[in-house]
C-alpha positions as CSV (number, residue, x, y, z in Angstrom):
1,M,33.5,12.1,-10.0
2,K,30.4,13.5,-10.0
3,D,29.1,15.4,-13.5
4,N,29.4,18.9,-13.2
5,H,26.4,19.1,-15.5
6,T,24.0,16.6,-13.8
7,P,25.0,17.2,-9.7
8,F,21.6,16.1,-8.3
9,K,21.6,12.9,-10.6
10,P,20.0,10.9,-7.7
11,V,17.7,12.9,-6.6
12,G,16.6,14.0,-10.4
13,D,16.6,9.5,-10.6
14,R,14.5,8.7,-7.3
15,L,11.6,11.6,-9.2
16,R,11.7,9.7,-12.1
17,F,10.7,6.9,-10.9
18,L,8.2,7.8,-8.8
19,R,6.5,9.4,-12.4
20,E,7.3,6.4,-14.0
21,Q,6.2,4.4,-11.3
22,W,2.9,6.3,-11.3
23,Q,2.8,5.6,-14.9
24,Q,2.8,9.6,-15.6
25,S,4.1,11.6,-18.4
26,L,6.3,14.3,-17.4
27,R,3.6,16.5,-19.2
28,E,1.0,15.3,-17.0
29,V,2.9,16.1,-13.9
30,C,3.3,19.0,-14.8
31,A,-0.1,19.7,-15.8
32,T,-1.7,18.3,-12.8
33,L,1.2,20.4,-10.4
34,E,1.0,23.6,-12.8
35,I,4.9,23.8,-12.6
36,D,6.7,24.2,-16.0
37,E,7.7,21.6,-17.7
38,N,11.4,22.4,-18.3
39,T,11.5,22.6,-14.5
40,L,10.7,19.3,-14.1
41,K,12.7,17.7,-16.7
42,S,16.0,20.0,-15.3
43,I,15.6,18.3,-12.3
44,E,15.0,15.1,-13.2
45,E,17.9,15.2,-15.2
46,G,19.4,16.3,-12.4
47,K,20.4,19.6,-13.6
48,T,18.7,21.5,-10.7
49,L,16.9,20.5,-7.4
50,P,13.2,21.7,-6.7
51,N,12.5,24.4,-4.2
52,E,10.3,23.5,-0.9
53,E,7.1,24.5,-2.6
54,V,8.3,22.1,-5.5
55,L,9.2,19.3,-3.5
56,D,6.1,19.4,-0.9
57,M,3.8,19.2,-4.4
58,L,5.2,16.0,-5.9
59,I,6.0,14.7,-2.0
60,S,2.0,14.7,-2.0
61,H,1.4,14.5,-6.3
62,F,3.3,10.9,-5.6
63,L,1.0,9.7,-1.9
64,L,4.6,8.9,-0.3
65,T,4.2,8.3,3.3
66,E,6.3,11.0,5.6
67,D,9.5,8.1,5.6
68,Q,9.3,8.2,2.0
69,A,9.2,11.9,2.7
70,E,12.0,12.2,5.0
71,D,14.1,9.7,2.6
72,L,13.9,11.5,-0.6
73,R,14.7,14.8,2.0
74,D,17.5,13.2,3.4
75,L,19.0,12.8,-0.3
76,I,18.4,15.9,-1.1
77,D,21.0,16.4,1.8
78,Q,23.2,14.3,0.6
79,V,24.1,15.9,-2.5
80,A,23.8,19.5,-1.8
81,P,23.7,19.8,2.4
82,I,24.0,23.5,2.2
83,S,20.2,22.9,-0.1
84,R,18.1,22.7,2.9
85,T,20.2,25.2,5.3
86,S,20.5,28.5,3.7
87,T,19.3,29.9,0.2
88,D,21.3,31.3,-2.2
89,G,20.9,34.7,-0.8
90,G,22.3,33.8,1.9
91,L,19.4,34.0,4.4
92,P,19.0,31.5,7.3
93,A,16.9,28.3,7.0
94,G,13.3,29.0,6.0
95,M,13.3,32.8,6.2
96,E,12.9,32.6,2.3
97,D,9.1,30.4,3.2
98,M,8.6,33.2,5.7
99,L,9.0,35.7,3.2
100,A,7.6,34.1,0.9
101,K,4.1,33.6,2.7
102,Q,4.0,37.6,3.6
103,I,3.1,38.3,-0.2
104,V,-0.4,38.5,-0.5
105,M,-1.4,37.7,-4.1
106,Y,-5.5,38.1,-5.9
107,M,-6.3,35.6,-7.6
108,P,-9.5,35.0,-9.9
109,V,-12.2,33.3,-8.3
110,D,-13.6,29.9,-9.9
111,S,-16.6,29.2,-8.4
112,R,-17.1,26.0,-10.6
113,I,-18.0,23.0,-8.1
114,V,-15.3,20.2,-8.0
115,Y,-16.9,16.9,-6.6
116,T,-14.0,14.2,-5.2
117,D,-14.0,10.9,-4.4
118,A,-10.7,10.6,-2.3
119,M,-8.4,13.1,-0.4
120,H,-5.1,13.0,0.3
121,A,-3.5,15.1,3.6
122,N,0.4,16.2,3.7
123,V,1.0,17.8,6.9
124,N,4.5,19.2,7.4
125,D,6.9,22.1,8.8
126,H,4.9,24.7,6.3
127,G,1.4,23.7,7.1
128,V,-0.8,21.1,5.4
129,I,-1.6,20.1,2.3
130,L,-5.3,18.7,0.9
131,Q,-5.4,17.0,-2.2
132,F,-8.6,16.0,-3.7
133,M,-8.7,13.4,-6.0
134,Q,-11.6,11.8,-8.4
135,R,-11.2,8.4,-10.0
136,V,-11.6,7.6,-13.4
137,P,-13.5,5.4,-15.2
138,N,-11.5,1.9,-16.0
139,S,-8.3,3.1,-14.2
140,N,-7.3,2.3,-10.8
141,Q,-5.5,5.2,-10.5
142,P,-7.1,8.8,-8.9
143,V,-6.5,11.4,-10.5
144,P,-6.1,15.1,-8.7
145,V,-8.5,17.9,-9.4
146,S,-7.4,20.3,-6.3
147,R,-5.4,20.6,-4.2
148,V,-5.3,23.3,-1.2
149,G,-2.6,24.0,0.9
150,M,-3.2,26.0,4.4
151,S,-1.3,26.2,7.7
152,R,-1.7,23.9,10.5
153,E,-4.0,26.6,12.8
154,H,-6.4,26.8,9.6
155,A,-6.6,23.3,9.0
156,E,-8.1,22.9,12.5
157,K,-10.6,25.3,12.4
158,I,-12.2,23.9,9.1
159,I,-12.1,20.7,10.8
160,D,-13.9,21.9,13.2
161,V,-16.3,23.7,11.3
162,L,-16.8,21.0,9.1
163,T,-17.8,18.9,12.5
164,K,-20.4,21.8,13.8
165,T,-21.9,22.2,10.3
166,L,-22.7,18.3,9.6
167,K,-24.0,18.2,13.0
168,Q,-26.1,20.6,12.3
169,Y,-27.5,19.1,9.2
170,D,-27.9,15.5,10.5
171,E,-29.9,17.7,13.3
172,G,-32.1,19.4,10.6
173,K,-33.0,16.1,9.4
174,Q,-34.4,14.7,12.1
175,Q,-38.1,14.6,11.8
176,K,-39.9,17.0,13.9
177,F,-42.4,16.6,15.7
178,L,-45.5,18.8,17.7
179,P,-45.2,18.4,21.5
180,P,-48.3,16.3,22.7
181,L,-51.5,18.0,23.5
182,P,-52.1,18.4,27.1
183,P,-54.7,16.0,28.7
184,G,-58.1,15.9,28.4
185,L,-57.4,18.2,24.7
186,S,-58.3,16.3,22.1
187,S,-57.0,17.7,17.9
188,G,-60.5,19.3,17.2
189,D,-60.6,21.4,20.4
190,K,-59.6,25.0,20.7
191,T,-57.7,26.9,23.4
192,D,-58.1,30.4,24.9
193,S,-55.4,32.6,23.8
């Protein structure tokens, strides 16, 4: 018999296991992903399911492979088959995400540069999420320092711009030589202009 207070316990147990495997506290994960601690606690207790955005962040944060991510999504479908086919408002699957993408948010710009020595990319139906990480001294675990989400098209444009920019930089680093002098002219000779 299912517990009415924790109907999504298998999902919560799986996410708690992942967090504990990474040896992270609830507070650490919530601070990194910028989600409310009570939200993750409720998910781990099996009281609620993560929405698509939180689920994608957790999948990326715990560096799940495509197969592991699909297993987790399948588990969610098993405990709540309707959760990914419609929303509480009765909208068709995916419509809520499409509508959410139409919202424009203005956020203050932080001009600080964050340096990174590791990166994880996650691609799904919603786009691409890049998680940049930094290794902490005396620890083997990289710590996320920044997350960037974008459409697949935008990611492809970024790859193109980076490739061109790196190529231009590399070409600019090559030593430049003056063209050779015409035959019969020495470096001290003057030419008519």
